[in-house]
N, C-alpha and C positions, 0 to 999 in steps of 0.2 A: 017596466025590469029592464027591458032589453035596451032602453035609451040609458038608464043609470050604468049599466053594465058596461056600454061603449064607453061612455064617459070615464069609467075609472080604466077603460085600456088606452083611452088618448092621455090620462094623466100619467101613464107607467111609461108610453113611450116617449113621451116629450123628455124626461131625465138623461133615459138612453140614449136621445139624439144628441140633447145638449154634451152630454159625455164623449160622444162621437165625437162632435164639431171640435171639442177641447181639444181631443188629441191629434186629431188633423191638424189644428192651430199650432199645437206644440209640436208637431213634427215639423210643421214649414217653416217655423220659427229656429229650431236646432238645423235644417237645412242651409237655411238663409244665413246663419251665424258661421257654419262650416264653409258657407260658399265665401263669407266676408274673409274669416281665416286664410283660405286657400287661394282667393284672388287678391286680395286686398293687401292683408296682412303679410301672408308670404307669398304675394305672386310672383314678385321678381325670383324670388329663391326658386320656385318650381318651371318660371319661366328657363332660368339659366339652365338648370338640371335636364330639360326635358331638350335646350338647345346642345348642351353637354352631350346626350346619347346619342346624337348624330352627327356631333362637328367635333375635332380634335384639333386643338390649338397648339400650332408649334410657334416659340418665338424665333425671330430671325436676328441674329446678333451682329451689332455693328460693328462697322470696322473703327479699331481704336485709331487715336491721331498719331502721326508720323512724329518721331523725334529728329532733328536735323542739326549737321553743326554750324558755325557760321557762315560756310561757304554752299551750303546747300546739298551736302554729302548727307545720304540718310543713316542714321545711326542705328534706328528703332524704325520697324514697320512691322506688317503682319502677313505672315504666310498662311494660306488655304490647309485647313484639316479638319479632322470630325471628332464630334465628342456624342457619347453613347447615355442616350436618354432612355427612360422607363415611365410609364404612363401607369399607375396602379389601377385605375379602374378598369382597365382592359386585359388583366390578368389577376385570377380570384385563385385562392384555395391552391389544387394541385397542379393548374396550368401555372400557378407562380411559382411553385417550387422547380417545376420543369423550365422555366424559363431561367430562373438564377443559376439553376445546375449547368445550362448550355452558356450563358454568359461567363461562369464561372472556368468552362472549358475554353471558349473562343477568346474571349479575354486573357486567359491567364492568372486568371485573381487568387489571392492568396486568402488564407482562412480571413483575417481580419478585414479583407474587403467584403469578401462575401457577407458577413456580421453586419458591416457597415450598409450594404445594399439592403439586406433585411430590416435593419434598425430605420431607416430612411422610407422603407414601404409601409413598414408598422405606422412612421409617424405619421403621413398622408392619410391613411385608413382613421387614424385617431384625431385628428385635428378637428376642432369646433368649425371650421368652415368646412362643408360638406364638398365643394369645388375643389378641395386640395387634391384629392385623389385623382383628379381630372388633369392636374399639371404634373406635366413632365418634372423628376426628376433625374441629375446627374447621376450615373453609375460608373464612367470612365473618362478622363480629359485625353484628348489629343492622343487617339490611338493611330498605331503606325498601319499602313496600306495594305500590309498581308492580312489584320485584323479587320479592315474595313471591307474585304472581297470575301471573308469568311461569314461574317455578319448579311452582307447584300445576298451571298448565296442562300443563307435560312432566315432571310425575312420573313416569309409567310408562316416560318414556324412560331414566330413571336412578334406577332402584330402588335404587342404594347412597347416594343422597342423601337427606337428610333434614332438613325444615325442622321446627327444636324451638323451640317456644314459650318464651322466656327473658325473664325480667324483668332490663330494665335500667333503671339509676339515672336518676332523675330529678332535678335539682337546681333545685329551686324559691327558695332563697334567693338574694340579691344575689350576684353576682361579688365583690363584695366580703369574701366570705365563704370564698373558694377557698381561700385558705391554712390556714383552720381545718378546711372538709370533708374536703378533699383529693380525691382521684378515684379511679377504676379502671382498672386495665388488664390484660392477659393475663399469667398466670403464665408464668415462665420455667422452662425445664428445669431449671436449679440448684434453685431454689424446689420443683419437685417432688420432686427427690430428697430433700432436706430434708423434705419434707413430704407423703406419700405420699396422704395425703386428699385432695390436689388432683391433679385430671386435666387432660389437654391441652384449650385452648379456655376453660378456665374463666378467669375473671376475680378479682383481689384488689386489696386496698386497696394505695392509692400516698398517701403523705402524711396529714397532719391526723388528723382522726376515723376517716377511711376505714382506716388503716393501724394507728392506735394500738389500733382496738377490732374489729380485724378478725373476733376469734375469736367475740366477743360478735354482731356483725352478721350474719355468714355462713349462719348454719343449715345444715342437712344436706340433701342431695340425695336423692331418690328415685329409682325405677326405675321403667320399665314396659317387659314384655317380650312380644314381638310376634312371632306364629307367621310363619314366611316359608317359601320353596322355595331352594332354592340359589341363587337368582338374587338372592334378598333381598327378593323380591315378597311382600306381606302375602298372606296364606292367609283364605279365609271363616270367616266367624265359628263356624259348627261345629267348622272343626278347630280353629280357637284355642281352643274350649273343651275337646277332646279331649285336646291336646298341652300346655295349659300350665292347670295348677290355678289355680282363682279366688284362693286367696291371694298366686302368685307374678306375675299380670297386674300389679298394679300396686302398687308400695310409694309410699306418699305423700310428699313432700318436708316438712319441718320449718321453719317459718319462723324468721327469727334475732331476736335480739332488740331491743328498740328503745333509743335514748338519747334522752334529755332535757338539753338543756344548759341553762346559766345565763343563755345570750346572750337578748338582747330583741332580737329581728328589728327592731321599729320602730325603737329606739335605733339599731342597726344601720345602717338605711339613713337615719335623720338624721345620724350621724356619716360617713359615705360623702358623703352630700351638702353637710355642713357643711367638709369638709375640703379645702382650694383648691390644691393641690399637684400636680404632675407624680408625684413618689414620696413617700413619707411612711410613717407611722405614725399610728394613734389608739388607744390602750387606755382603756377607761371598766371601772372594777374598782367591787366592793362593798367602802368602805373599813374595815368592820366585819368581812366575813368572808374576803376573798380571791376570790371569785366573779366571772368576767368576764362582764359586761354586752353589752360590745361590741367587736370588737378587726377594726380595718382596718388591711391592707397593701397599699399601692399603688406599682407597678402591681399587677392581680392578673392570674388567669386565669379562664378558664370551664371549672369542672369539667365540664359538659355537654360539651364538644367535646373535652377532653383525657380523656372516659371512653368515647368512639364515635369515630365517624367524621371525626377532623380529620385536615386533608391534609398532606400534605408542607411545602408552604410555609407553613401555618398554624404549623406546630410549627417550621419553621427562624425563623420570625418572632420565636418567642415566644423560644427558644434565644440568638438573635443580637441581641435588643434590648440596649442597652447598658444601660437602665434594670432590667433582669433581673428579668422579670415573676414568675419562679417562687422568688427570692429572699424569702423571710418576715422581712421588716425588722423585726417585734416582737421577734424572739429569737435571729435569727442573720444579724444586722449591728449596729454597735455604732458609737457616733459621742461627740464631745466634749460632754458635756452644759451647757457653758457657766454662766452664771449661775443655773441651776436646781440647780448643785451647791453654791449657796452656803449651804444649809440644813446641809449637811455639815458644811462649817468653823464656823456658826455654833455647832453644839451641840459639837463638838470644843472650840472655845474657852472656850464656857462650862464645860463639863465640867472643863479643865485650869485654869481660874481666870485665865486668859488675857483675859477679857470678863466684866463685868455686865452686867446688864439695862439699866443705866441709866450705865455708863462710856462716853465717847465717844472717838471717833479723829479727827481732824480731814485733810480732804481737800482738798489745793491742786492739785489736778488730774493727779497721778500719786504715784509712788513711786517714790523713788530707792535703789538699793543699789549701792555701789561707782561703776562707770563704767556701770552701766546703769541705764535710766529705764522703770519701766510705767508706761504712761498709762492713766489714766481715762476712762469714754465721754465724761465732760463736762470738755474742755478747762480749764474755768474752775476747775473743783474745786466739790464740792458744799459746803465748810466743814465745823463741827464734827456729826457725827453719832453718835446711838447707834443701837442693834442694829436696832430696828423700823425709822427712817429710812433706815440703810443697807440693808436688804430693800426698802423701799419704792420706793428709787431706784435700785436696783441699783449700789450705788455700788462700781467696783472698786479705788479706793485704800485702802478701808477692808479689804477680804480680801484685799490684798497685805501689807497690815499685819499681819493676823492670822496669814496664812502666816508671815510669816518669824518672829512671836513662835511660833508651835507646832513648827514644822517638819513634814517629812511623816508620821512615824509615828504623832502621833494624829489625823490627817486620813484616813488609810487605814484605821486602826480603827475609825474613827466608820462610814466607809464600809461597812465588813463587815459591821457590825452592822447597817446600815439595809437589806442585801441586794444591796451591790452587789459588783462583782469575784469573783462566782460564780453558779454558775446559781441560778436561784429555785425549781428543782423543778418548773415546770410542765411536766406529762405530754401534750407534742403534739411531740414528735420532738427532734431535736439542738436543744441550747442553749449557744450561746456565752457563754463566763464575761464578757467585759468585761476590762477593763483599771483597775488599780489600785494605784499604784507605791507603795512603800514605799524605806525608805533600804537594803535589802539588794538588792532586785531592781534599784534605780537603778545601785547601785556595779556590779551584775553587767552592766547592759547599756550603760553608760556609762565605768565605768573608776573614775569617781568621782561622790561627791552633792554637789549645792552649794544654797545657800539658794534657788538659782532654780526650783529642782524644786518646792519646796513654794509658792514663791508662784504660780505657774502652777499647780498643782494646787487652790489655794485658790480659783478662779473655775472650775474644770472645764476647765480647759485642758492642755496639755501631755502628758502620758502618759496622762492619765485618759480612760477610753472606756466607756459604759454601753449598756445598751439600752434602749427604748422601756417594756420591761416590768419591769426594773429599777427605771425611774423611778416607776412605778407603785407597786410593792411599797414603796420607799421613802416616797413622799409619804401611802400609805397609814398607814403607820407613826406620821408625825407629824400626821397628822389624826385618827389613833383612841389614841391616849395612850399610844404605844409599843409595838403587836403587830404583830410582822414577820410577814404571811401567805404562807404558800404560793400562788400564783395554781392557781386551778382553774376547769373550765368544763364539768365534767359533774357535772350535779346527783346523776342516778338513770340507773339501768337497769330496764327493763321489759320483760315478757314479751309476747309479743305481743298478748294478752288485755288487757294494761293492768297486770299484776300487779307492784308493786315488788320487784325481784329485789335491788337493792342502793343503798341511800342514803347519798351524800358528805357528811361534815360537812365545816367550815373546818378547816386543818390550820396549824398552824406552822411558818415556814421554819426549820428545824432546822438549815439551811447557813449561819446567819448566825452560827454558834460562840457565840449564848446561848440557845438552846433557843425560839427566835422572840420572845425579850423585846428589846428595845432596851435597857433598862438605864440610863435617863437621869431626870434629876430632871424630876416634872411641871410645875417652874417654867420649868426651861429650854425644853420643848417649847410651853409656854404664850407662853414672848417669841417663839420664832420663829413661831408661828402668828398671833401680833398683826402682827408684820412683812408676812406674807402675806396676811392680811385686806386690808393697808394698801395693798399692790400694788395689789390691784383696787379698792378702795373710797374711797381719799382721793386728793385732789386731788395730782397729782404723781407719782402710783404710776405705773409702767410697763405697767400692766394698765389703768387707769382708763380709758379711752375705751370697753371693752368691760364695764363693768359692768352690772347687769341690774338692772331696775326692782321684780322680783319675789322677787327671792331675793338673799340675801347670800353671795356664795362668795371663795374664797381662791384665790392662783395666785403663781407666779411665771414671769416671764420669763426666755428663755433666748436667746442668740447665741451659737453655736459658730463659732469663725474656721475657715476651711478652707484658707486659706492668707494668705501674710505682709500684715499690714495697709497696709504701707506702698506695696504694688504696686496697691492699688486704692481706697484712702482718697477720693479724687476723684473717685470715679464711683458714679453712681446702679446702685441694683439693677439696674434695668431694662436699664442698658447694660454689665452683667457677662455674662461667658458662662454658661450655666447652671451647668456644673460648678464654677466657682469662686465662685459665691455660698455664703455662711454658711449653715448649717443652722438654723432656726428652732424654738425650742421653746416649749410654754408645758404648766406641771402646777398641775392644781387640784384642789380638793375643794370642795365642796357636800353641804348648807350649811354655811356657816363655825363657826355655832354649833354644830352637832350632826352632822358629816360623816357621810355616807351613802355617798358614791360619790367617787371619784378620776377623773380626766380626764387622761391624757398626750397631747399632739399633738407631733409630729416631722414639719416641714416639710422636706424634706430638699434643703438648696441654695433654700431659700425665702429669704434675708434675714434681717431683724431678726424677733427673735420676739413682740415686742409689735403688731407688722403682719402677719404672714404664718401665726402659731399661735394666738396670744390668740382671735381675732376666733372660730376654729373651737371651740376648748375652751366659748368664750361660749356659742355655738350649741348644742354636745352638753348643756351644764348646763340651758338654759332648755326642750330636748326632753324630758331627763329628766323635769325639774320639769312638764311639762305633762302626760308619760305617767302621772306617778303618780295624776293626776285622773281618767284615763280608764281604760275597762274595755279589756282586751285586743282587743277585735276594732274598738276606734275608731282612727281613723287622726291621724299627728299632723299639726295645724293647717300653714295656709300660713306662720306666723310662724316654724317649725321651721329653714325654709331662711334667712330672712331676719329675725332676732328684733328686738324693739323695742330695741336698747342704744342708750345716749345717748353 
């Protein structure tokens, strides 16, 4: 019996032992699975978090590349400043509220700014990326020196707040270059989604050079790793060295590349001073290359304010100004060209055989077709005129006759070949095409074509609209013998140490349909040039009063009608409201015998071209002539703003 009982006991013990072993095995299996999850599947995440518990990573902003003029004068560089950042992981709960309250006081944040700081804090904690809370985000950009001192004095109370030395843009160029240079502002969430290399609080180029050449200018930020305690307080030097290997403590930033523009800052300043209008544009371009020497769009804006601490009221003033300071008039607005367009009609008529260099047309003060009469600017008439004198006196009746003989399509074809009616290819953002109507487009828009469309187009009115930049391209082609250039403004890209990385050469404007060639007879171009020389240098020419003593230049006045003539013909320009005045044009090239530059002036609502645009062009030509004989460091003499014209 004893043996039997022991045997039964043994049989009871074995299942219990097996069950215990199974429990142990299952426990070990769970442990292994958990260890696999922690060390293999999520190992990198936890390693990163453990590192973050004693390491604070601060970015080291890169110096943005400089922008220089053709002579090496700095137009844009960087100045030292401080940005304020907050790392959410190092201040929680009540501490967070205390820190934000202090920042509101120290940085004079308004209610909207405080809500933004809180929202960004919350966004960091709610992010799917758990490490986001360890990444600093921007609180305030480019704070003044007194605020830097206050934050430094209270830094032990706000260990989650960091002052990061950040280079900010310093625009040394005149504000007239604002549209060319652009400005900087904070990157948006959408931009960060498309470009993960950007971080919250980083600035990005807006408009002009800053936007177009963002990749070349921006450089690459570095990183500084600092050993901290759980509150984000920096540890002592020995602990720093023990916890963070020397190669990981500082990874230097890489500066961006520099841009060298074709702009001459001295000529830019002279053009800005010479321009008399409240609104308009000045373009100065090399006739033989297409490179831009000066580019004024008025009114403009201050890139320094747009890139930094611009107040809400200042921004509202800019956006609500009826003259639209943010509008780049050189290429984003178009206007009737008025009589400056007569070069197009002249070349079309010569090419089509509707006119010769010696044939004449009689002006009796107007042109009549059916029941309608188009008036000339001289009611008594100019009499019998050839091409040279028709341009010299800017006789409208002469061109009405040519428009009637030609029809609209030959005028449109020549305009396109000169660069009108399509983008010039200027690589500085959006560019409008202007309007060059032909028979097909007129029928589509108005239901029928009449000869009146060609007659109006012959003097740059009707549906014709062009940009100041297109005018410069067209007049350069007249001046240089028929080469239609693509306008350019960047001469080269340089590394931070001055090594040339890319050099830009003149490019033909392939958008003109003839691979940059105008394709007209040299004799036809010469005939038009003679007329433009007479405009400025012979008595009776519409630009004669603004000729120069030291240099012979050529040009054409233009007055573009804004409202019906009958409603204001008896009013003086000064008596008309500003927005009802005509636009004043003058397009010129110099020297007349071997043109090097083209100057286009548009004085928006300025009145007569001879009075409100030609004087400015004359001053710019004289300034250019003076600068040719000066060293880059020299300044333009006082006569630039008041040249000796007869």
